[in-house]
N, C-alpha and C positions, 0 to 999 in steps of 0.2 A: 553891763560889761560884756555880755555875750549877745549875739544876734539870735534871731529865731531859729536859724539852722544850726546853732551851737558853736559857730565860729566866733573868734575874739573880735571885738569892735575894732575897725580899721585904725582909729585914732590911737587906741591903747596898744595895738600891735605895732604901729609906727613908733610910738614912744618906747616900747620895749626894745625894738631893734636899735633905737638911738642910744639907749642906756648900754646895751651889749656892745655896740660899736665903740662908745666912749671908754668902756672898761677894757676892751681889747687894745685900743690905742694906748691907754695908760700903761698896760702890762708890757707892751712892746717897747714903749719909751723907757720905762724903768729898766728893762733888760738891756737896752742899748747903752744907757748912760751909766749903769752900775756894773755891768758885766762885760758886754762886748767891747765898748770903747776903751776901758782900762786894759783889757787883754790885748787889744791891737796896739795901743799907744805905749804900753809899758812892757808887758810880757813878750809879745811878738817882736816889737822893735828892739827890745833889750837883747833878745836871743840873736837877732840878725846882726846887731852891731858887735856882739861878743864873739860871733863866729862868722865873719864876712865870707870866708872861702866856702864854708859849708852852705851858707845862704846862697852864694852864687851858683854852686853846683846844684842845689835844690831848684833854683829858678830855671837853670838850663835844662834840668831833667823834666820839669813841668812843661817847658816850651817844646822839648822834643816829644814828650808824650802827647801833647796837644796836636803837634804836627802829624804824629803817627795816627791818631784817631781820625783827624781830618782826611789823611790819605786813604785810610780804610773806608771811610764813608763815601768818598769820591769813587773809590774802586767798586764798591758795592752798587753805587748808583749807575756806574758805567756798565757793570755786568747786567744789571736789571734792564738798562736801555737796550743792550745788545740782545737780551732775551726777548724783548718786545719789538725788535726791529723786523720789519717786513719789507719786501720789495715793493716798489711803487705800483706794480701790476699784479693781479691775483689770478690764479687758475680758477676757472668756473667749476663750482661744485654744486650739484642739485641734490640735497639730502633726501633720503627716504623718510617718510613721516614716522615709520616704526623704528627708525634707527636710534638707539639709545646714545650713540656717539655724536648726534647732531650738536653743533656748536651752540652753547648758551653761556650767558654771563649772569652772575648775581649782581644786584644793584650795588652791593658794598664793593664788589670788584671794580665796577665802573667808577664808583666814587673815589677809589684809591688810585686811579690812574692819573698820569700827567695828561696835559692837553693833547700831545702827540699820540700817546698810547690810546687815548679815547678815540681819536680819529681812526687809528688803525683797527681798533675793535669794531667800530661802525663799518669800516670797509670789509672786515671779515664776515660780519653778519650779512652784508649785501651779497658777498660771494656765496654764503650759505643759502641765501634765498634765490640763487640762480641768476643774479645780475652778471653781466659780462663787462669786460674792459674796465674793471674796477681799479681806479687810480686814486691814491692819496696825493693831493696837490696842495695841501695846506702849508702855510709858511709865509715868509715875507713876500709881499707882492701877489698874494693869492687872489686878491680882489673878491674876497668873500666866499670862495669855494674851498672846502676842505677835502671833499671826496666827490669824484665824478664817476658815473657808471652808466651802462646801457641796460634798459629794462627788457622784459620778455617780449614786449611788442615793438622793440626798437626805439623806445622813448629815451630821451637823454635826461638822466637824473643828476641833479646838482644838490649836494648836501653840505650844510654848514653845521659843525658840531660845537656846541657851547657847553663846556664843562665848568659852568659858573657855580659858585657857592650859593648864589641867590637867584631868584627868577630872572629870566632874561627880559630886559626892558624893551619898550617899543622902538627906541632908537636903533638898537642892534638889528631888529627885524626890518626896519626901514632901509638900513644900509644893505642888508642882504637882498631885499627886493630890488634895489637899484642896480644890482650887478648880476643876479642869478640868470635872468633872461637876456638882458642887453649884452652882457659881457660873455656869458658862458652858454647861451642858447638853450637854457633849461626848458624842457617840456614839463618837467615835474620838479619843483623846487621844495626842498625839505630842510627846515632848520630844527635841530634837535637841542632841547634844553634839559640838561641833566636834572636840574631842580625846577623845571617848569618855566612858565612865562607870566608876566604881569597881565592883568585883564586888558589894558590898552594894547599890549603886544598881541594878544590872541585876537582881538577885534580887528587890528590892522591886518594881520595875516589872513583872516577870513575875507576881508574886503578885497584883498589883492591876490587871492587864489594861491596863497602860500600854505604849505602844510607845516604847522607848528607841532612837532612831536613833544608833548609834555612828559612828565615823569611816569604817569601810569601807562601811556602808550609805549614809552621807551622800555618799561618793565615787561610789557607783553612781547615786544619785539625781541628783547634780550633773552626772554625765557622760551623762545621758540616759534612765536608766530611770525608769519611772513610780514614784511614791512607794510605792504598795502592793507593787510588785514589788521595790523596793529593800529594803523591810523585811520581805519574805516574809509579807505578810498578805493577807487577802481584802478586796476593795472593799466587801463587805457588812458589815464590822465597824463 
């Protein structure tokens, strides 16, 4: 019945789960057929037909309440978007290493952002690192570039920000490779994956001299390291 490590035999465990699932389904079915369905078809319908005007007022009230909640949610979303709105160009700021006010982000903050907010956060981190002419260009027709900046040695940095829930696949990296240098003239092409990259994507990036910033590197960057230090590259790239 038990394995050497004290765990339940997989077959018996599966059988136990099956019994529990069957019992749960039976309980739900009994509740629906003996309690919920009669209440809907008899009690609720009877009350509605007995007082049609009150029923209509109740429905209108529910619709109005739903509309009010929807309006409130949209308003909060718009306010949040306004709060995270930044101009397309950023002032150059070179932070002091001992300055406690240096811009940093927690990973949970980055994970909670929208795609546009994530792009702006990356742009702000570039400004923090001393990049100039930092511009957020992501959107329809961006041809794979989300942020463009000029590095300390005058190099052109092209960044694509992928706030995917899963690791970025090789196809997305290939598309970025096809536009970063030919379309945008990148001296240094960086693709950021909030949740990392697949192994084929990392190998493709290495073969084509693309910098794939995975989640650990992004964490180092977000927590205060310079971009080039976070990805273990040279500023001369």
